[in-house]
N, C-alpha and C positions, 0 to 999 in steps of 0.2 A: 564623499563623493558618492553622486548616486549613478550607480551602473547605467550602461547605455542601453540594455537589453533586461527584461525579466526573464527568469528561467519558467521554464515550462512545468507547471506544478500537476502532479498526478497524485489523487488521494484515494487509496485501495481500501475499501471498506466490505463489510459483510453484516447480516442480518444475526449471525451466530457464530460463535468461536470454533477454532479448531478445523476450519476448511482451507487453509493454506495462505493466507494472506501474508504472511512474513516470509514464507517461502517463495511466493511470487514477487514480492517488493524486492528481496536481496538478489534473486536472480535476472530481474529486469534491470536492476541497478547495475549488477555487474556486466552485462552485455553492452549496455549503453557505454559504461566507462571502457570496454574493450575497444568500442567503435571511437574512441577519441573525445567522448563527450565528456564534460566535468559533472560530476552527479553528486548531491547529498541526499542520503535516505535518513529520514525520520522517523523514529518509533515513538508515535505519538499515545501509545496505550500507556497510561500513568499507573496502573495497578499491577498488570502483568506483562511486563514488556519481554519480547522474545527474539527480535531481530539481531540485537550484538551476539546473541548465542549461534545464530546461523552464520555468522562471519568469524566466529570462534575468539571473539576479543572481550576484553574487560577493561573498558575506558575508567580512568578515575576521576574524570568530570561527566556528569549526566545531565538530564532534563530538568531534574529537580535542583540543580547548582543555580541554574538560571532562573528557575521559579523563583526560588527564594532568595533571588539577588546576590548569590555567594559569588556568581561568575558572568561574565557578557557570553551572548549568543555565539560568538566566535571562539571562544575558548573552550566550549563545551563539544566542539567539532571535533571529532576524532577520524585520522585518515586510516583507511584501509590498505586500499592499493592504490596504484597511480590512477588519478581522476576520479576515485571513490571515496567519500567519507562518510561518517554515519553521526547522528547524535542519538546516543543510546537512551532508553527509556529508564526509569528510577526502579530498579530492582527491590522487592520487599517492603514497598512504600505503605504505610499502614492509615494514612491519611486519606479517609474516605470522601470527605468533603473537599479535596484538592481541585477536582476536576471541575467544581462549580465556579471557581476563581480564577482559573488561569486564562488567560488570553493569548491565544496562539496567533492573534493578529498582531500582537505587538513583536513575537518572536519572529514572525515572517517578515515584518516591516525591517527589523534590526538585520535580519540576513540580506534583505534587499538592498541595504545601505553599505554592507561590510563586506559582500561575498560577490562572485561572478559565475556561479553555477549556470550550466546549460539546462539542468533537470534538476527538480526537486521531486523527490517520492516520499509520500508520506504514508505508513503502515499504521493504521487507526486501532483502537478496540472494538471488539464486536459490539453490535447494537447501536442504538441513536443516542449521542449525547450533546452538549453545547459544543464541546471542542471539536467533534466530526461535522457539525454543521457549519462552523467556523471556517474549517479548513475546506470545504465541500463550497462554500459560498465564493471563495477566491481561486478555486482550482480551475485548470483548463480541461481536465479531464475527471471524470469520477468512475473507477471500475468497481462494480459489485462482483463480489466473488461468490459463486455458488457452486455445491457438489449435488450429487443426485440424491442425498437425504431428504426426506420429505420435510423436516424442520429446517432444513438450508433453505429449500425453496419457499416455503411460507414466511420464513423469517426475512428472507430477501424480499420479498414482495412486501412486506411491512415495512421494511427499512426504505425503498423506494417510494411508498405511499406517504410517507412523513417527509422525505427529502424533496419531494415535487413542490411542496409548499415553500421551499428556502431557496432553491437552485433553478438554474436553466436545465431541463431534462434532457436538452439536446448534448448536454456534457457527460450524460449517463450512459454506459455502455455496461456489458456483462462479461466476466470471464468465468467459464466452467472448469471445474478442477476434479481431478482424480475420476478422469471420466474413462470408462470401460472400453466404449467403442463408438462408432459414428451414428448408430441407432441409440445409444444413451444419452449423446449429446443431443440428437435431434429432439429425445422426448422431453429433456429438461427445458430447452430453449421453447419449445410449444407450451409447456406448462406454465412457465413463468410470463410470457408474453401473450398467453391467452387470458392468464388474471390481469395482466395490466391493460389489455387491450380493451377487456370487458369492463372493468372498473375504474380505470383511468384514463382510456382512451389514448394511451401510450403504448409504443413499441419501442425495444431497445436491440443496439447491434450486438452480436456476439463478436467481442474483440479478440478472445482466444479460447481454444479448447485444449487443454493440457491433460492429457493420459495419464492414468493410474501407473505407478511403477514403484516397485519396493525399492529403488535406489535412493528414492526422495528421503525416504525414513532412514536411510542409512546415512545419506549425507548431513541430515539433521543430527542425528547422534554422533557423527563425528565432527559436527560443528565447522564443516566445509561448504563453500557453496557449490552447488552441482553443476553449475554452468562452467565452473573451472575445473573441478575433476573429472567429470564426464562430457564434454561438450558436444559429444555425437549422439546420444541418445534422445529418443523420442519427447521427451519432457522438455529438455532444453531447445531442440528444434521447434517445439510450440511456442517457448519463451521467445524464440528468435521471430517468430512470424508475429509477435505481438510488439516487438520492438521495430521492425520494419512498417509498421503503420503509425508509428509516432513521427512527429515532425523532424526534421533534420536541424 
């Protein structure tokens, strides 16, 4: 039976690794679930998945079980909290060619037919790939995560430059992470938008500005979601602002 409504699909991407995609995905997913929304977080990083670690879980069935047809999409879903599920990535996968023949469109269609989520969040591998383009092509929102590192800004611009050929650029926005202060945020947004304006004739909305806080690293080491253990700190408040901008 086909569900009456489709979930709101958010794909979280970046030009380079280590910018906080998984942390952002986990915390947005948790906050949405706390608001009573039924949420699925998918780790689409086939080679080096991290999302399950942030939730402190070790699912028996993972994405590769669906890829190799050992399990259905529904069976690889692992419940974390009330209203919040995860599809974990494949840890230690050594098949470098795997991402070339996996179709996440098939996974998404199977989920549509058999689940009733309000939101699906996709945590992708850094950089550009066929899988990333697939998810972005049918997403409602594409959030590019950028930090104040010059390589993050350059690689973020490069990713947007490629994505504009495949997706509706109106769906793309920016999340600035590990930001020191307002001046830092303004500087980063100016740099990326000056480049996209000049070369692509495009300018992008800043969906959220997430401040630097040591508590983020500590929560990752403890494998606990920051929004759950420290709901009142500035990072979580910034996540909350992002969540309030999403459709109900």
